[in-house]
N, C-alpha and C positions, 0 to 999 in steps of 0.2 A: 832481833836476831833470828829472823826467818830466812830460809834458803829454799831455792828451787832445786830440781834434780841435778843441775849443773854446779850447784854450790854458789850460785849468784845470790847476793842479798836481795830480798824483796821487802817492800814496805820501808825502805831506807829513809825516805823523806818524811814518812808519817811518824812523828814523834809521839803524838797523843791523839788517838782516835776516840771519838765519843763512844760511850757504852753501847748505844743503839747501833752504831756502825759495826762494832765487834759482833753483836748478836746477829745482825743481818748477814755479815760475812760467814759466820759459823753455820748458818742454816744451809748453806750450799756446800758443806764439806762434811766428811765422815772420817773418824779416826781409823788409821791403819797402823800396822806395827811400828813403823819408824817415822810417823808424821801424820799428815792428813791428806785425803784424796778429794779432789773437786770434780771428778768425772761424773757427769749427771746420772747415768744408769747405776753406777756403783753407789752414789749418794742416795738415790731413790730406794735402793735395795739394802740400805743400812750397812754398806761395806761388804756385802756378800756376793756381789756380781761384778767382779773385776774382769774387764775384757782382755787384759794382758796377763792374767793368771798371777796377780800380785807381784809383778816385777816392777815395783814402785819406782825404783831408781831410774828406770828407763822410760817413765811416763811423764808427759808434760802436765798432768793434773796433780802431780805429787808435790807436797811442800813439807818441809821439816823445820825444826828449830834446835837450838842448843840443848834443850832438855832431852833430846833423843840421841845425843852423841854417844852415851854408853851403850845404848841399844844398837846403834849403827856399828860400833866397834865390835860388839858381840856377834852381830850379823856377819861382818867381814870374817871374823874368826871361824864362824860356822861354815861359811862358803869355802874357806881354805881347807878346813878339816874334812868337809864332805868331798871336795875334789881329791884330796889325798886318799880318802877311804875308797872312792870309786876307782881311782887309778890302780889300787892294789887288789880290787875285787877280781877274782878269777872265774867264777861260775856265773857270769852275767853276759847276756847277749850284747853285742856291740851297739845295736840300736837303743837298747834300754840304758846302757851306760852313757851314750851321747845325750839322750833326753834328760837324764838325771844330772849330768855334769854341769856345774855352774860355769857359765861362759867367762872367758878372760875379760871380755868387755864389761860384764856385770861386776866382776871383782875390781877392775880398774875404775869403774864409775863410783863404786862405794868408797874405794881408797881416795879418789879425788874429792868426793863430797866431804869425807871426814877431814881431809887435809885443808879444804877451804874453810870449813867451820872452825877448825883450830887456828887457822891463820887470822880469821876475823876476831877470834877471842884474844889472840896475842896482841892485836892492835889496841885493845882496850887498856885504859889506865888501871892502876891498882884498885881504886875505889869502884870503878865500873865493873871490874872483874869480880870483886867481892859481891857486889849487888847481883850480878848475873848468877854467881854460884849460889847465893841465898835463894834467889827466885827459882832456879832450877831445882833445888832441894825441895822447895814447897810444891812445885808442880809435879815432881816425880812422886812425892808422898801422896798427893791427891790422886794422881793417875793410878797408883798402886792400891788405892783404897784404904790407906792408912789414916787419912783425915776423915773423921766422922762429921756428918752434917747435923747431928743431934736428932735425927729422925728415929722414931721408935721402930724396933724390929720385931717381927713376929717369928718366933722360933717354930721350926718344923716339929710336929709331935714325935715323940720317941716311939719306936716300934715296940709293940707288946711281944716280949720274948718268951712269955709263959707258954709252955706246951700244955695243951689241954689233954688230960688223961681220960681215957674212956673205960677204965676198969672199975 
């Protein structure tokens, strides 16, 4: 259930890739807020050097999957909220408002991507849909750091709050 920026399914024919193939593919990508990026300079910079200023939905190097659907929906809501807030701003120069304004094309792209992901989900049978829902819950918990790997943690030392008296 992976999609490109247009909402087209990718890896549709690949039912079961070998673990080594998954690892090899992951080397050439970096996590971004709504999926992964395969743009070489951004990957080399650990996701900190996007040439299109993180307009992922408009980039051919962007990939997403079903687990990012809630994030995409929240992003769309943010775009719409920001647009309304900017339209009502009165003490802002026109050029600044234009630069900060989410474009109609970006909003349409995000809506289209969300719609296509939902359409693909609707095509699944009841059992497949349940499996996807379970897998998404696991992936989202892991992504949000809820799942521990059992590795020991080293706590930061607590600051010494005692004030030294000189009297």
